[in-house]
C-alpha positions as YAML, in Angstrom:
chain: A
units: angstrom
residues:
- id: 1
  name: MET
  ca: [160.76, 33.22, 72.72]
- id: 2
  name: LYS
  ca: [162.67, 30.95, 70.79]
- id: 3
  name: ARG
  ca: [164.99, 27.94, 72.08]
- id: 4
  name: THR
  ca: [166.28, 24.88, 70.89]
- id: 5
  name: LEU
  ca: [165.94, 21.82, 72.87]
- id: 6
  name: SER
  ca: [167.89, 18.33, 71.94]
- id: 7
  name: TYR
  ca: [166.29, 15.18, 72.25]
- id: 8
  name: PHE
  ca: [168.04, 11.86, 71.95]
- id: 9
  name: LEU
  ca: [165.82, 9.58, 70.03]
- id: 10
  name: ILE
  ca: [165.53, 6.49, 72.25]
- id: 11
  name: PHE
  ca: [165.56, 3.06, 70.25]
- id: 12
  name: VAL
  ca: [166.77, -0.25, 71.50]
- id: 13
  name: ILE
  ca: [169.24, -0.27, 68.33]
- id: 14
  name: PHE
  ca: [171.16, 2.56, 69.92]
- id: 15
  name: SER
  ca: [170.69, 1.66, 73.39]
- id: 16
  name: ILE
  ca: [174.17, -0.54, 73.89]
- id: 17
  name: GLY
  ca: [177.05, 1.49, 74.14]
- id: 18
  name: ILE
  ca: [176.02, 4.83, 72.78]
- id: 19
  name: GLN
  ca: [176.80, 6.65, 75.94]
- id: 20
  name: ASN
  ca: [180.31, 5.77, 75.70]
- id: 21
  name: SER
  ca: [180.98, 6.82, 72.08]
- id: 22
  name: HIS
  ca: [184.64, 7.64, 72.24]
- id: 23
  name: ALA
  ca: [186.06, 4.72, 70.03]
- id: 24
  name: THR
  ca: [188.56, 5.48, 67.41]
- id: 25
  name: PRO
  ca: [187.10, 5.64, 63.98]
- id: 26
  name: LYS
  ca: [187.76, 2.10, 61.94]
- id: 27
  name: ILE
  ca: [190.37, 2.52, 59.26]
- id: 28
  name: ILE
  ca: [189.28, 1.93, 55.65]
- id: 29
  name: PRO
  ca: [191.61, 1.31, 53.03]
- id: 30
  name: LYS
  ca: [191.42, 2.99, 49.66]
- id: 31
  name: ALA
  ca: [189.44, 1.39, 47.09]
- id: 32
  name: PRO
  ca: [191.01, -1.39, 44.65]
- id: 33
  name: ASP
  ca: [192.22, -0.37, 41.48]
- id: 34
  name: ILE
  ca: [189.67, -0.54, 38.76]
- id: 35
  name: SER
  ca: [190.72, -1.33, 35.00]
- id: 36
  name: ALA
  ca: [187.94, 0.99, 33.62]
- id: 37
  name: LYS
  ca: [187.56, 4.32, 32.17]
- id: 38
  name: ALA
  ca: [185.15, 5.30, 34.78]
- id: 39
  name: TYR
  ca: [183.36, 3.86, 38.03]
- id: 40
  name: ILE
  ca: [181.44, 4.59, 40.86]
- id: 41
  name: LEU
  ca: [180.16, 2.87, 43.88]
- id: 42
  name: MET
  ca: [176.98, 4.19, 45.95]
- id: 43
  name: ASP
  ca: [175.14, 3.34, 48.73]
- id: 44
  name: TYR
  ca: [171.69, 2.81, 47.96]
- id: 45
  name: ASN
  ca: [170.15, 3.92, 51.18]
- id: 46
  name: SER
  ca: [171.72, 7.02, 51.53]
- id: 47
  name: GLY
  ca: [172.80, 7.89, 48.21]
- id: 48
  name: LYS
  ca: [176.27, 8.44, 49.29]
- id: 49
  name: ILE
  ca: [179.51, 7.82, 47.18]
- id: 50
  name: ILE
  ca: [181.96, 5.11, 48.37]
- id: 51
  name: ALA
  ca: [184.56, 5.31, 45.47]
- id: 52
  name: LYS
  ca: [184.63, 6.59, 42.26]
- id: 53
  name: LYS
  ca: [186.91, 7.56, 39.33]
- id: 54
  name: ASN
  ca: [186.08, 9.72, 36.43]
- id: 55
  name: ALA
  ca: [182.60, 9.71, 37.90]
- id: 56
  name: ASP
  ca: [181.36, 12.93, 35.90]
- id: 57
  name: MET
  ca: [183.36, 12.42, 32.85]
- id: 58
  name: PRO
  ca: [180.75, 12.20, 29.52]
- id: 59
  name: VAL
  ca: [180.92, 8.72, 28.16]
- id: 60
  name: ALA
  ca: [178.85, 6.46, 25.58]
- id: 61
  name: PRO
  ca: [176.79, 4.13, 27.76]
- id: 62
  name: ALA
  ca: [176.19, 1.60, 25.22]
- id: 63
  name: SER
  ca: [172.78, -0.53, 26.01]
- id: 64
  name: ILE
  ca: [172.95, 0.82, 29.91]
- id: 65
  name: THR
  ca: [170.78, 3.54, 28.32]
- id: 66
  name: LYS
  ca: [168.09, 0.86, 28.22]
- id: 67
  name: VAL
  ca: [167.86, 1.42, 31.93]
- id: 68
  name: MET
  ca: [166.41, 5.10, 31.25]
- id: 69
  name: THR
  ca: [164.04, 3.71, 28.38]
- id: 70
  name: ALA
  ca: [162.47, 1.32, 31.13]
- id: 71
  name: PHE
  ca: [162.41, 3.90, 33.64]
- id: 72
  name: VAL
  ca: [160.17, 5.76, 31.25]
- id: 73
  name: VAL
  ca: [158.21, 2.64, 30.37]
- id: 74
  name: PHE
  ca: [157.54, 1.94, 33.89]
- id: 75
  name: SER
  ca: [156.39, 5.62, 34.56]
- id: 76
  name: GLU
  ca: [153.94, 5.25, 31.83]
- id: 77
  name: LEU
  ca: [152.75, 1.95, 33.18]
- id: 78
  name: GLU
  ca: [152.52, 3.79, 36.45]
- id: 79
  name: GLU
  ca: [150.35, 6.58, 35.24]
- id: 80
  name: GLY
  ca: [148.10, 4.11, 33.32]
- id: 81
  name: ASN
  ca: [149.21, 5.47, 30.11]
- id: 82
  name: ILE
  ca: [150.05, 1.88, 28.56]
- id: 83
  name: GLN
  ca: [149.47, -1.57, 30.05]
- id: 84
  name: LEU
  ca: [151.43, -4.90, 30.24]
- id: 85
  name: ASN
  ca: [148.98, -6.72, 28.01]
- id: 86
  name: ASP
  ca: [149.00, -4.09, 25.57]
- id: 87
  name: LEU
  ca: [149.57, -5.43, 21.93]
- id: 88
  name: VAL
  ca: [152.28, -3.21, 20.09]
- id: 89
  name: THR
  ca: [152.39, -3.53, 16.11]
- id: 90
  name: ILE
  ca: [156.20, -3.82, 15.34]
- id: 91
  name: SER
  ca: [157.27, -1.36, 12.63]
- id: 92
  name: LYS
  ca: [159.70, -1.66, 10.12]
- id: 93
  name: LYS
  ca: [162.32, 0.32, 12.11]
- id: 94
  name: ALA
  ca: [162.02, -1.66, 15.01]
- id: 95
  name: TRP
  ca: [162.41, -4.83, 13.32]
- id: 96
  name: LYS
  ca: [165.47, -3.51, 11.35]
- id: 97
  name: THR
  ca: [167.29, -2.13, 14.27]
- id: 98
  name: PRO
  ca: [170.94, -3.36, 14.36]
- id: 99
  name: GLY
  ca: [172.55, -4.64, 17.48]
- id: 100
  name: SER
  ca: [171.20, -7.08, 19.95]
- id: 101
  name: ARG
  ca: [167.86, -8.27, 19.43]
- id: 102
  name: MET
  ca: [164.76, -9.85, 20.69]
- id: 103
  name: PHE
  ca: [164.09, -11.26, 17.11]
- id: 104
  name: ILE
  ca: [160.27, -9.99, 16.59]
- id: 105
  name: ASN
  ca: [159.05, -9.97, 13.29]
- id: 106
  name: VAL
  ca: [157.66, -6.78, 11.49]
- id: 107
  name: ASN
  ca: [154.19, -6.22, 11.54]
- id: 108
  name: SER
  ca: [153.75, -8.66, 14.18]
- id: 109
  name: LYS
  ca: [151.64, -7.63, 17.48]
- id: 110
  name: VAL
  ca: [153.88, -8.57, 20.86]
- id: 111
  name: SER
  ca: [152.57, -7.50, 24.32]
- id: 112
  name: ALA
  ca: [154.50, -4.78, 26.03]
- id: 113
  name: GLU
  ca: [155.11, -7.07, 28.76]
- id: 114
  name: ASP
  ca: [157.24, -9.32, 26.45]
- id: 115
  name: LEU
  ca: [158.73, -6.41, 24.89]
- id: 116
  name: ILE
  ca: [159.82, -5.22, 28.32]
- id: 117
  name: GLN
  ca: [161.60, -8.78, 29.15]
- id: 118
  name: GLY
  ca: [163.17, -8.80, 25.51]
- id: 119
  name: MET
  ca: [164.61, -5.40, 26.40]
- id: 120
  name: ILE
  ca: [165.72, -5.86, 29.91]
- id: 121
  name: ILE
  ca: [167.06, -9.67, 29.82]
- id: 122
  name: GLN
  ca: [167.90, -10.09, 26.15]
- id: 123
  name: SER
  ca: [168.98, -6.36, 25.71]
- id: 124
  name: GLY
  ca: [167.00, -6.22, 22.34]
- id: 125
  name: ASN
  ca: [167.33, -3.21, 20.33]
- id: 126
  name: ASP
  ca: [164.20, -3.67, 18.55]
- id: 127
  name: ALA
  ca: [161.94, -4.06, 21.68]
- id: 128
  name: SER
  ca: [163.46, -0.69, 22.98]
- id: 129
  name: VAL
  ca: [162.56, 0.94, 19.71]
- id: 130
  name: ALA
  ca: [159.13, -0.82, 19.49]
- id: 131
  name: LEU
  ca: [158.31, 0.31, 22.85]
- id: 132
  name: ALA
  ca: [159.60, 3.99, 22.39]
- id: 133
  name: GLU
  ca: [157.26, 4.05, 19.37]
- id: 134
  name: HIS
  ca: [154.44, 2.79, 21.19]
- id: 135
  name: ILE
  ca: [154.74, 5.21, 23.95]
- id: 136
  name: ALA
  ca: [155.83, 8.38, 22.21]
- id: 137
  name: GLY
  ca: [154.82, 7.75, 18.46]
- id: 138
  name: SER
  ca: [158.39, 8.02, 17.38]
- id: 139
  name: GLU
  ca: [161.87, 7.22, 18.86]
- id: 140
  name: ASP
  ca: [163.09, 10.77, 18.64]
- id: 141
  name: THR
  ca: [160.17, 12.21, 20.86]
- id: 142
  name: PHE
  ca: [160.80, 9.02, 22.97]
- id: 143
  name: ALA
  ca: [164.10, 10.38, 23.38]
- id: 144
  name: ALA
  ca: [162.77, 13.79, 24.51]
- id: 145
  name: LEU
  ca: [160.76, 12.23, 27.19]
- id: 146
  name: MET
  ca: [164.26, 10.28, 28.70]
- id: 147
  name: ASN
  ca: [165.81, 13.85, 28.74]
- id: 148
  name: GLN
  ca: [162.87, 15.28, 30.72]
- id: 149
  name: HIS
  ca: [163.24, 12.44, 33.00]
- id: 150
  name: ALA
  ca: [166.90, 12.60, 33.44]
- id: 151
  name: GLN
  ca: [166.55, 16.39, 34.40]
- id: 152
  name: GLU
  ca: [163.90, 15.51, 36.94]
- id: 153
  name: LEU
  ca: [166.20, 12.82, 38.62]
- id: 154
  name: GLY
  ca: [169.08, 15.42, 38.58]
- id: 155
  name: MET
  ca: [171.13, 13.47, 35.92]
- id: 156
  name: LYS
  ca: [173.36, 16.76, 35.20]
- id: 157
  name: ASN
  ca: [175.53, 15.37, 32.61]
- id: 158
  name: THR
  ca: [173.29, 13.26, 30.48]
- id: 159
  name: ASN
  ca: [171.77, 13.72, 26.93]
- id: 160
  name: PHE
  ca: [169.99, 10.78, 25.34]
- id: 161
  name: MET
  ca: [169.60, 10.52, 21.54]
- id: 162
  name: ASN
  ca: [167.83, 7.04, 21.26]
- id: 163
  name: SER
  ca: [166.36, 4.23, 23.38]
- id: 164
  name: THR
  ca: [168.86, 1.63, 22.84]
- id: 165
  name: GLY
  ca: [172.32, 3.19, 23.11]
- id: 166
  name: LEU
  ca: [173.46, 2.54, 19.68]
- id: 167
  name: PRO
  ca: [176.38, 5.04, 18.97]
- id: 168
  name: ASP
  ca: [175.77, 8.98, 18.27]
- id: 169
  name: PRO
  ca: [178.13, 11.53, 19.21]
- id: 170
  name: ALA
  ca: [175.60, 13.40, 21.17]
- id: 171
  name: HIS
  ca: [174.69, 10.29, 23.31]
- id: 172
  name: LYS
  ca: [176.22, 10.51, 26.51]
- id: 173
  name: THR
  ca: [176.08, 10.24, 30.17]
- id: 174
  name: THR
  ca: [178.16, 9.52, 33.25]
- id: 175
  name: ALA
  ca: [178.92, 6.94, 36.11]
- id: 176
  name: ARG
  ca: [177.15, 9.34, 38.56]
- id: 177
  name: ASP
  ca: [174.18, 10.19, 36.45]
- id: 178
  name: LEU
  ca: [173.61, 5.94, 35.97]
- id: 179
  name: ALA
  ca: [173.98, 5.24, 39.54]
- id: 180
  name: ILE
  ca: [171.57, 8.11, 40.31]
- id: 181
  name: LEU
  ca: [169.14, 6.57, 37.65]
- id: 182
  name: ALA
  ca: [169.49, 2.93, 39.11]
- id: 183
  name: ARG
  ca: [168.99, 4.21, 42.51]
- id: 184
  name: ALA
  ca: [165.61, 6.00, 41.52]
- id: 185
  name: LEU
  ca: [164.32, 2.89, 39.39]
- id: 186
  name: ILE
  ca: [164.75, 0.27, 42.12]
- id: 187
  name: LYS
  ca: [163.23, 2.43, 44.71]
- id: 188
  name: ARG
  ca: [160.16, 3.88, 42.64]
- id: 189
  name: PHE
  ca: [159.70, 0.61, 40.88]
- id: 190
  name: PRO
  ca: [160.41, -2.39, 42.97]
- id: 191
  name: GLN
  ca: [157.74, -4.21, 41.13]
- id: 192
  name: TYR
  ca: [159.45, -4.26, 38.04]
- id: 193
  name: TYR
  ca: [162.89, -4.35, 39.05]
- id: 194
  name: LYS
  ca: [162.46, -8.15, 39.55]
- id: 195
  name: TRP
  ca: [162.89, -8.42, 35.95]
- id: 196
  name: TYR
  ca: [166.61, -7.28, 35.98]
- id: 197
  name: SER
  ca: [167.55, -10.76, 38.19]
- id: 198
  name: THR
  ca: [165.96, -13.08, 35.43]
- id: 199
  name: LYS
  ca: [168.81, -15.08, 34.00]
- id: 200
  name: GLU
  ca: [167.17, -16.03, 30.52]
- id: 201
  name: PHE
  ca: [163.99, -15.33, 28.39]
- id: 202
  name: THR
  ca: [162.81, -17.29, 25.69]
- id: 203
  name: TYR
  ca: [160.79, -15.29, 22.66]
- id: 204
  name: ASN
  ca: [159.95, -16.69, 18.91]
- id: 205
  name: LYS
  ca: [161.26, -19.91, 20.17]
- id: 206
  name: ILE
  ca: [165.02, -18.33, 20.70]
- id: 207
  name: LYS
  ca: [166.09, -18.61, 24.35]
- id: 208
  name: GLN
  ca: [168.70, -15.94, 25.21]
- id: 209
  name: SER
  ca: [170.53, -15.32, 28.63]
- id: 210
  name: ASN
  ca: [171.12, -12.46, 30.42]
- id: 211
  name: ARG
  ca: [174.49, -10.70, 29.66]
- id: 212
  name: ASN
  ca: [175.22, -10.02, 33.44]
- id: 213
  name: LYS
  ca: [177.69, -12.60, 34.38]
- id: 214
  name: LEU
  ca: [177.37, -11.46, 38.06]
- id: 215
  name: LEU
  ca: [173.95, -12.83, 38.51]
- id: 216
  name: TRP
  ca: [175.68, -16.46, 38.17]
- id: 217
  name: TRP
  ca: [179.03, -15.42, 40.05]
- id: 218
  name: ASP
  ca: [177.45, -13.63, 43.03]
- id: 219
  name: LYS
  ca: [173.95, -14.62, 44.50]
- id: 220
  name: SER
  ca: [173.66, -11.06, 46.05]
- id: 221
  name: VAL
  ca: [173.41, -9.36, 42.77]
- id: 222
  name: ASP
  ca: [170.01, -8.77, 41.52]
- id: 223
  name: GLY
  ca: [170.40, -6.38, 38.45]
- id: 224
  name: MET
  ca: [171.00, -4.42, 36.35]
- id: 225
  name: LYS
  ca: [172.05, -3.86, 32.73]
- id: 226
  name: THR
  ca: [175.44, -4.59, 30.57]
- id: 227
  name: GLY
  ca: [176.43, -2.62, 27.60]
- id: 228
  name: HIS
  ca: [178.79, -2.91, 24.87]
- id: 229
  name: THR
  ca: [180.17, -0.73, 21.71]
- id: 230
  name: GLU
  ca: [183.22, -0.12, 19.97]
- id: 231
  name: GLU
  ca: [183.36, 3.53, 21.60]
- id: 232
  name: ALA
  ca: [181.93, 2.45, 25.10]
- id: 233
  name: GLY
  ca: [184.01, -0.64, 25.76]
- id: 234
  name: TYR
  ca: [182.41, -3.31, 27.91]
- id: 235
  name: CYS
  ca: [180.08, -1.78, 30.62]
- id: 236
  name: LEU
  ca: [178.25, -3.09, 33.50]
- id: 237
  name: LEU
  ca: [175.70, -1.37, 35.82]
- id: 238
  name: SER
  ca: [175.05, -3.69, 38.86]
- id: 239
  name: SER
  ca: [173.21, -3.75, 41.87]
- id: 240
  name: ALA
  ca: [173.74, -6.04, 44.99]
- id: 241
  name: LYS
  ca: [172.04, -6.49, 48.38]
- id: 242
  name: ARG
  ca: [173.37, -8.22, 51.19]
- id: 243
  name: ASN
  ca: [171.45, -8.50, 54.52]
- id: 244
  name: ASN
  ca: [169.98, -4.91, 54.70]
- id: 245
  name: MET
  ca: [172.63, -3.23, 52.74]
- id: 246
  name: ARG
  ca: [172.17, -2.56, 49.17]
- id: 247
  name: LEU
  ca: [175.17, -1.16, 46.75]
- id: 248
  name: ILE
  ca: [174.96, 0.11, 43.25]
- id: 249
  name: SER
  ca: [178.30, -0.17, 41.12]
- id: 250
  name: VAL
  ca: [178.77, 1.30, 37.70]
- id: 251
  name: VAL
  ca: [181.82, 0.40, 35.76]
- id: 252
  name: LEU
  ca: [182.21, 1.74, 32.06]
- id: 253
  name: GLY
  ca: [185.02, 0.99, 29.45]
- id: 254
  name: THR
  ca: [186.39, -2.17, 30.33]
- id: 255
  name: ARG
  ca: [188.26, -4.34, 27.71]
- id: 256
  name: SER
  ca: [186.09, -7.58, 28.20]
- id: 257
  name: THR
  ca: [182.88, -9.21, 29.24]
- id: 258
  name: ASP
  ca: [184.59, -10.96, 32.08]
- id: 259
  name: ALA
  ca: [186.64, -7.73, 32.80]
- id: 260
  name: ARG
  ca: [183.34, -5.75, 33.51]
- id: 261
  name: ALA
  ca: [182.13, -8.39, 35.74]
- id: 262
  name: GLN
  ca: [185.24, -9.11, 37.54]
- id: 263
  name: GLU
  ca: [185.95, -5.05, 38.10]
- id: 264
  name: THR
  ca: [182.52, -4.78, 39.24]
- id: 265
  name: GLN
  ca: [183.09, -7.66, 41.73]
- id: 266
  name: LYS
  ca: [185.92, -5.86, 43.20]
- id: 267
  name: LEU
  ca: [183.90, -2.68, 43.67]
- id: 268
  name: LEU
  ca: [181.29, -4.66, 45.59]
- id: 269
  name: ASN
  ca: [183.41, -6.68, 47.82]
- id: 270
  name: PHE
  ca: [185.00, -3.87, 48.92]
- id: 271
  name: GLY
  ca: [182.07, -1.75, 49.57]
- id: 272
  name: PHE
  ca: [180.36, -4.89, 51.61]
- id: 273
  name: ARG
  ca: [183.73, -5.61, 53.71]
- id: 274
  name: PHE
  ca: [184.16, -2.45, 54.88]
- id: 275
  name: TYR
  ca: [181.07, -0.26, 55.07]
- id: 276
  name: GLU
  ca: [177.72, -0.58, 56.58]
- id: 277
  name: SER
  ca: [174.61, 1.24, 55.72]
- id: 278
  name: HIS
  ca: [171.55, 2.07, 58.06]
- id: 279
  name: ILE
  ca: [168.41, 3.94, 57.74]
- id: 280
  name: ILE
  ca: [168.31, 6.02, 60.87]
- id: 281
  name: TYR
  ca: [165.03, 7.55, 60.60]
- id: 282
  name: PRO
  ca: [162.49, 6.12, 58.35]
- id: 283
  name: ALA
  ca: [160.30, 8.60, 56.16]
- id: 284
  name: VAL
  ca: [156.91, 10.01, 57.56]
- id: 285
  name: LYS
  ca: [157.04, 8.16, 60.68]
- id: 286
  name: THR
  ca: [156.42, 9.71, 63.90]
- id: 287
  name: LEU
  ca: [159.37, 10.13, 65.75]
- id: 288
  name: LYS
  ca: [158.18, 11.96, 68.88]
- id: 289
  name: LYS
  ca: [155.16, 13.91, 69.59]
- id: 290
  name: ILE
  ca: [155.87, 17.47, 70.95]
- id: 291
  name: ARG
  ca: [153.84, 19.80, 72.73]
- id: 292
  name: ILE
  ca: [151.79, 22.52, 70.43]
- id: 293
  name: TYR
  ca: [149.86, 25.48, 71.94]
- id: 294
  name: LYS
  ca: [146.80, 27.12, 71.22]
- id: 295
  name: GLY
  ca: [145.73, 24.25, 68.72]
- id: 296
  name: SER
  ca: [142.80, 21.97, 68.60]
- id: 297
  name: LYS
  ca: [145.33, 19.40, 69.99]
- id: 298
  name: GLN
  ca: [148.24, 19.53, 72.33]
- id: 299
  name: GLN
  ca: [150.35, 16.99, 70.54]
- id: 300
  name: LEU
  ca: [151.79, 17.35, 67.44]
- id: 301
  name: ALA
  ca: [153.47, 13.98, 65.49]
- id: 302
  name: VAL
  ca: [157.03, 15.17, 64.15]
- id: 303
  name: GLY
  ca: [159.33, 13.33, 61.75]
- id: 304
  name: VAL
  ca: [161.27, 13.50, 58.39]
- id: 305
  name: ALA
  ca: [160.06, 13.75, 54.95]
- id: 306
  name: SER
  ca: [162.49, 11.38, 53.50]
- id: 307
  name: ASP
  ca: [164.67, 8.35, 54.84]
- id: 308
  name: ILE
  ca: [167.65, 9.61, 56.90]
- id: 309
  name: ALA
  ca: [170.45, 6.90, 56.05]
- id: 310
  name: VAL
  ca: [174.06, 7.07, 56.53]
- id: 311
  name: ILE
  ca: [177.09, 4.70, 55.17]
- id: 312
  name: ILE
  ca: [179.93, 4.44, 57.97]
- id: 313
  name: ALA
  ca: [182.70, 2.18, 58.73]
- id: 314
  name: ARG
  ca: [181.94, -1.42, 59.53]
- id: 315
  name: GLY
  ca: [181.79, -1.65, 63.33]
- id: 316
  name: GLN
  ca: [181.20, 2.13, 64.11]
- id: 317
  name: TYR
  ca: [177.13, 1.77, 64.33]
- id: 318
  name: LYS
  ca: [177.38, 1.85, 68.11]
- id: 319
  name: ASN
  ca: [179.04, 5.21, 68.06]
- id: 320
  name: LEU
  ca: [176.30, 7.01, 65.99]
- id: 321
  name: LYS
  ca: [174.57, 9.83, 67.75]
- id: 322
  name: PRO
  ca: [171.21, 11.34, 66.54]
- id: 323
  name: THR
  ca: [169.79, 14.37, 67.72]
- id: 324
  name: MET
  ca: [166.49, 16.39, 67.15]
- id: 325
  name: ASN
  ca: [166.60, 20.12, 67.73]
- id: 326
  name: ILE
  ca: [163.01, 21.59, 67.75]
- id: 327
  name: ASN
  ca: [162.24, 25.51, 67.53]
- id: 328
  name: THR
  ca: [160.05, 25.87, 70.59]
- id: 329
  name: PRO
  ca: [157.48, 27.08, 71.49]
- id: 330
  name: ILE
  ca: [155.18, 25.66, 68.83]
- id: 331
  name: GLU
  ca: [151.95, 27.22, 68.05]
- id: 332
  name: ALA
  ca: [149.05, 26.78, 66.11]
- id: 333
  name: PRO
  ca: [148.11, 26.74, 63.26]
- id: 334
  name: VAL
  ca: [150.71, 24.33, 61.92]
- id: 335
  name: ASN
  ca: [150.62, 22.93, 58.43]
- id: 336
  name: LYS
  ca: [151.61, 19.34, 57.51]
- id: 337
  name: GLY
  ca: [155.19, 19.61, 56.38]
- id: 338
  name: SER
  ca: [156.11, 22.76, 57.99]
- id: 339
  name: LYS
  ca: [159.90, 22.88, 59.33]
- id: 340
  name: LEU
  ca: [159.95, 22.70, 63.02]
- id: 341
  name: GLY
  ca: [163.52, 22.24, 63.42]
- id: 342
  name: SER
  ca: [166.33, 19.80, 62.33]
- id: 343
  name: VAL
  ca: [167.56, 15.95, 62.67]
- id: 344
  name: GLU
  ca: [171.20, 15.50, 63.07]
- id: 345
  name: ILE
  ca: [173.32, 12.43, 62.89]
- id: 346
  name: ARG
  ca: [177.05, 12.32, 64.38]
- id: 347
  name: LEU
  ca: [179.70, 9.97, 64.56]
- id: 348
  name: ASN
  ca: [182.54, 10.62, 67.11]
- id: 349
  name: GLY
  ca: [181.54, 14.09, 66.99]
- id: 350
  name: LYS
  ca: [181.61, 14.62, 63.31]
- id: 351
  name: LEU
  ca: [178.33, 15.82, 61.39]
- id: 352
  name: LEU
  ca: [177.03, 12.92, 58.89]
- id: 353
  name: SER
  ca: [173.82, 14.35, 58.25]
- id: 354
  name: ARG
  ca: [171.33, 17.21, 58.88]
- id: 355
  name: SER
  ca: [167.72, 17.21, 57.78]
- id: 356
  name: PRO
  ca: [164.67, 19.09, 58.32]
- id: 357
  name: LEU
  ca: [162.12, 18.03, 60.97]
- id: 358
  name: ILE
  ca: [158.72, 18.44, 59.78]
- id: 359
  name: ALA
  ca: [155.11, 18.32, 61.10]
- id: 360
  name: LEU
  ca: [153.37, 15.17, 59.88]
- id: 361
  name: GLU
  ca: [150.06, 16.60, 60.56]
- id: 362
  name: THR
  ca: [147.92, 19.90, 60.27]
- id: 363
  name: ILE
  ca: [146.67, 21.22, 63.39]
- id: 364
  name: PRO
  ca: [144.45, 24.27, 63.26]
- id: 365
  name: LEU
  ca: [143.65, 26.94, 65.93]
- id: 366
  name: GLY
  ca: [141.89, 25.77, 68.74]
- id: 367
  name: SER
  ca: [138.82, 27.34, 70.45]
- id: 368
  name: LEU
  ca: [139.28, 30.34, 72.15]
- id: 369
  name: TRP
  ca: [139.35, 29.24, 75.42]
- id: 370
  name: GLN
  ca: [142.51, 27.00, 74.68]
- id: 371
  name: GLN
  ca: [144.27, 29.83, 72.99]
- id: 372
  name: ALA
  ca: [143.56, 31.81, 76.27]
- id: 373
  name: LYS
  ca: [144.82, 29.12, 78.47]
- id: 374
  name: ASP
  ca: [147.84, 28.28, 76.51]
- id: 375
  name: SER
  ca: [148.65, 32.04, 76.00]
- id: 376
  name: ALA
  ca: [148.85, 32.28, 80.07]
- id: 377
  name: LEU
  ca: [150.86, 28.79, 80.16]
- id: 378
  name: MET
  ca: [153.65, 30.16, 77.96]
- id: 379
  name: MET
  ca: [153.81, 33.56, 79.77]
- id: 380
  name: MET
  ca: [154.46, 31.51, 83.27]
- id: 381
  name: GLU
  ca: [157.00, 29.33, 81.27]
...
């Protein structure tokens, strides 16, 4: 016998006004006109897109490429393959790399931590190549590693040819793919993301400022990366957090350093003014305990594998309606991660989100006595 039971989660945050959720949805104006070849505005919590233009058009990313270079470096640090205090010998190739520079000297030894800051804050192409060679032996091999990570992240329209973003006809990505990358980096490496808000860095007695002007203009902006080549134009990938809401903005192909900051500011202000973002159900937290039959325990903890978040019109939070649909009865054995139903979020009757409801623990079969007793109970129900 299989029947579906609906349970409304009872949280204090939903207790006011949820039973009378018939308010008219708020009106949201269209996004402002943005003077750029391509752009996107993403809600960090849910990954949903708020505004976009040419979001999947392949373009040259210039130095925003270094966000993926950093992602690979951070992955290597996480896996223990390199350490922040590693001393990296600077090759002639790294030293000679044109464009923005950290001003490291050939054959000198520089700590990986200094190189990372030189790459992120000063946008040093020399630092990027040095890190690539330290990790993969050559920049070509490192670029292959970058593309493997891009595929794993779901960056479907990206191909990297180098670690710097210097021009190459085959070196392309998209606004959407860059937003996906930024979200993944912030989520996975918060301990290193802090470097993106650093306003200046001094190496070899040369002080250089972060090129992201929004770090000075808007205190809610805490990263990420600028870029510029003749082909790419002036580009800016930014992230900002106001209260508990974080937005990721990608603006590609503007006319100047001021323009990329101004157009980004327009997008961020639009998103924060007209939308609100909420994590409704946190990942791997017990949302409910349900009856399980024939098991070594009678109660099974259930939840969701990843955060369930929504982006909605500002002022509509009270009208959210969360529902758990559980396939019953549940019989042992049940393995951790087994799908037991679904979790739905609706706003004024419209489905916003549906995710699997999973077991948060493994419960094996109980004793023969427990199995027999529960079989009898199930027959009576």
